N, C-alpha and C positions, 0 to 999 in steps of 0.2 A: 220707500218708507212705510212703516206700519200705520194703519188707521189710528186715529185718536181713541184712547180708551174711554168708554162712555158709561161705565158702570154706575156713575153717580147721577145719571140723567134718565128721564123717562121717554120712551119712544112715543111719537105722535103719529096718527094715521089720518087718512084722507079728510074726513069731515072736521077733524080737530085742528088742522094746520091753518095758522093765520100768518099774516105778514109779520107780525111781531115775533111769532115763533121762528120764522125764517131769519129775521134779523139777529135774534139771540143765538141761534145755531151758528150763524156766520161769525159771531164774536168768538165762539169756541174754535171753530175750524181755522179762523185767521190768527189764532194764538193770542188774542187780546184778553180773553177771559180764561184761558187755560194754557199758560205758557209751559212748554215741555222741553224746549231746546236749551243747550248750554253754551252755544257760541253764535255770534252774529252771522257767520257763514251758514250755519245750520238753518237759521231763520230764513235767509234768502233762498237757500236750496228748497225749502218747503214752499215758499211763496212764489218761486219762479222768477219774479221780478217785482220791484217796488218803484212806483213813479217817483222821480227825484229831481224835478227842475228846481225845487227849493231845497238846496243841499242840506242846510241846517235842519229843516223839518224832516227830511228823509232819514236822517240819523235817528231822530226820535221815533220815526215809524218803525225802525228796527228795535229801538230801545223799549218801546211799550210792549213788544212781543217777546222780550227776553227778561227773565226774572233777575232782579237785583242788578240791572245793567247800569253802566255809566258811559258817558259820551266817549271817553278815551278808548274804551274797548272797541267801539264801532270805528273810530278814527284809525286805530291801529290796523284793524282788518282791511280797511280801505287802502292805507299806505302800503300794507304788505301785499296787496293785490289779491287777497282772498275774495274781496268784494270789489266790483268795478262799476264805474258810472259811465254810461254811454247811451246812444240813441238806438233803441230797438222796439219791437212790438209796434205800437203806434209811433208817429214821428215826434217823440218827446224823450227826454232823458229818463233813464231808469237805473236803479241799482240792480246788479245781477251777479250771481256767483261765478267765480272763475271756472267752475265745473260746467256751467251752462252757457256761457257767453258765446262760444263759437257756434254751437248748433242752433241756438235761438236766433243769432244774427243771420246765419245762413238761411234760416227759414223765413224770417220776417223782413230782412233788408230789401229784397227785390220789390216787394209791394210798396215799401216806403219810398224807394227811389222812383218808382213809377208815379206815385202820387205827387212827387215834387217836380216832375218834368215841366209843368207850366211855369213854375217859379224859376227853374233853371233857365228857361227860354227868356223870361223877363230880364234876368240878370246877365244874360249872354254868357252862360256857363255851359260849355260844351263838354262832351265826353273826352275829347283830346286834352282839353284844359284840365279836367279833373285828373287825368292820368299824369300830366306834367306836375300838377300840384302834389299829388300823392308821392311822386318820386322825390320832390324837394323836401317834403315833410319827413319822409322815411329817412332820407340822408341826414337831416338835421337831428333826428332823435336816435340814430343808431348808436349802440354802445350804452344803453340804459340811461340816456339823457332824457330828462323830464323838463318840458318847457311850457310856459303859460301861453294862453291864447295871444296875448300881446307880443310875446317873443316870437311865436310862429308867424304872426301877421307881419312883423318887421322883416322876417326872412323872406316871406313871399313878396313883399314890396321891393326888397333888394333885388329879387329876380325879375322885377318889372311886371309883376302880376297885380292888377288892380284889386284892392280888397274893400273898397267903399260900398256903401249902399247894401249892406248885409251879405256882400259876396264872401267876406272872410268867414262869417258864420256858416254859410252853406258849404264852403270849401272844406271846413273842418268837420262838419257833420257828415259830409260825403266820405271823408277819410275814415270816419268811424264806421259808416255803413259798408264800406269796402273792406273792412277788417284790417286796416292799416294801423289805426290808433285806438286807444281807449284812455281811461283816466290814469293819471300818474299819482305821485305823492302830492300832498298839499305843501306848497312852498311859500313861506312868508304870508300865510293866510289865503293864498290863491290856488285854485285848481290848476293842474297841469295835464299835459298830454304825454303819453308814452307809447312805444310800439307794442301792439297787442301780442305779437309773437315773441316778444321778450318778457312780457308780464305773465303770459299764460302759455305753458307748454302745449304744443300742438297735439291734439288728440284725434282719434279716428273719426272721420265725418259720419254723421248719421244719414241714412237714406231718408228721403223726404217723408215717407210713410212712418218711419220710426220717430222722426221729430214731431210729426203731427200727433201721433199717439201720446208721446211723452208730454207735450205741452198741454194737451187736453186733460191728461191724468193729473198733472200738477194743479191745473186750474180747479177742477171739480173736487179735488181732495182738499185744497186750501181755501177755496172760495164758496163751496157749496153751502146751502142749496142755491142754485143759479139756473138760469135758462140758457138755451142755445144762443139766443141773441146776446145775452150778457157775455158769453164766452167769445162770440165773434167780435163784439166791441172791444173787449180787453185785449185780445190777441192781435187785433188788426189784420187778421187773415181774411181772405176772400170768402164769400158765402159758400163757395164750393169746398174750399179747403177746411173751413170751420165745420161744415156738415160732415165731411169725411172723417175729420179728427174725432168728432163726437160719436159717429157710428162705430169707430174702432173700439171705444170703451163702453158703449151703451149697455152692453150685457152685464157690466160690472157696476152700473150705477143704480142707485135707489131713487125712486121718483115719488113726489107728492104734489097734489094740486092745492093751490090757494087761489080762490076766485077762478078766473078763466085761464090762469097760467099754470104750466107744469114746471116744477123745479126739480133739479137733479143734483145728487151729491154722491161722492164715493165713500164717505164715512157715514155712520149711523145718523139718521134723522131724529135727533133727540133734543129735548129742551131741558133746561135746568129745573130741578125740583125746588131749589132755594129761591124764594121770592124776594130776598133782600135786595136793596138797591145796589147796582154796580155802576160806577161812574168812571168815565175815561176822557182825558183831554187828548183828542186825536189831532195829529198835525194837518196842515194844509195838504190837500191832494192825497189824503190817506186812502189806501186800498179798500178800506171798509166801505167807502162810497164810490171811489173812482173805478173799482173793479166791475161795476155793473152798469149796463145801459139803462135799466129801470131801477131807480133808487128809492122807490116809494116805500119799500119795506122798512127802511130806516129813516127816511126823510119825506114826510107827507108833503104834498104839493103846496099846502098852505104856508109852509116854512122854507120852501125850496129857494126862493129868491133871497132869503136872509143868509143862507149858507153858501150859495153859489151866485157869483156876480153875473151880470148880463153878458160879459165877455168870457165867461167860463172859468173864472178863478174860484177854486174850491178853498174856502176859508177854514182855519182851524176850528173844530167843532167840539162841543161837549156832548157826549153820548151817555144817556141814562137808560139802563135796561134795554139796550139795543136801539134806542130812539134818539135822534139828534134833537137836543133840548136847549141848545144855546151855542154861543160863540165864545172864544177866548183869544187873548193876544198877550204877548210877553214884552216887557221892557227891562233890559238888563242895565243896572246901575252899579258899576264896580262889582262887589261881591254879592249883590242881591238881585233877584229877579222878581219883578212885580207882575203878577198875573191879573189881568182885567177880565172879568167874566160878564157876559151879557146873556141872561137867561130869557128864553121865550116865555116861560111860566115861572116867575121868580118866587112866589110865595109857597115854598116847600122846604121846611127845615131839614128833614131826613136827606133830601137831595143835596142841600148845601153842605152837610157833613161829609157826604161821600165825595163831593167835588173837591173839598179841601184836602182830602186824602190824595186825590189825583194830582192836585197842585204840588203837594209835598213830594210825590213820586217824581214829577218833572224836575223840581228843584234838586233833588238828589242826583238825578241823571246828569244834569249840567254842572253839578257841584256848587250850587248857589243857595243862599238862604232865600226863603220865599216871603213875599208880601202879597196881599190879596186886596183887590178893589172890585166891588160889585156895582154894576150899573143897574139902577132901579128904574124900571120903565114907568 
């Protein structure tokens, strides 16, 4: 893909770069402030992967990066198999393009499986048992059959395989990591599993070095400016693999220092000329925060515990000019969605006007009328 056109922005250089500049450049490169793609699959191809344990919010993570999008467009792309939901990178669910799922899975699954070995031992899940379960699951789904977790669990139980105590969860995750299954269509409001090789035509495998270069290029193009440690965190790669991947593209990267850190990007390090407020209602676990090990550029430490719970739950946040300035949550009542906002610094009318525009955008995305409730501290 071509780098983002940046003719409307001013480049910044060493002494001028601040954490706020970095955050605002990320808004552009992550397609939040400068949407340029025409399909949900294009957005995912650009991003590489989007964290997606909260399925509803992950659809909005695509929607906010796609001009004039509606939820149905994303749901159709998922049902059609253009976008798939599976475990890769770090051991959590992500949305990934059908173009990328096989090579990213091959690159990152071995590390995830290695990290899960202690848990497998606790649950008495052996390699021979995984092989047996994979065969049962594959047979059940053969012929474009799409089954829910509950339906597959019942089939495993019928085969006298114990699925209690999180065993079912790990058996199905392992089937994903082994490239047996991925997400299927949504059936009666529930996620399903389908055979990966039936959803995605088999493509030529990438050599590991090719995959390392490709994943690092995607990251620094879509997430830059970022550090090497940020990339290692996001990708879930070992320190050695992350460093090798970085070195493969380092000559193409632009770097700037902010404080003691060096930040790297593949696109121009530019900041917006326009100083008008930009406000965005970002979903829980959005890549704008989760993509980075160090999140201080957008989320100062003083507000960190407000936006991220002690057990690591990333809440839906309101971002103003690249800074996390509050939280939001939705309540759907029939044909209306009520958005409740909780601003860290509430006395700012220009900000409130921009937030209301963001709320309208979310309402249009899910096809609901909007109502607003502001929490006043």
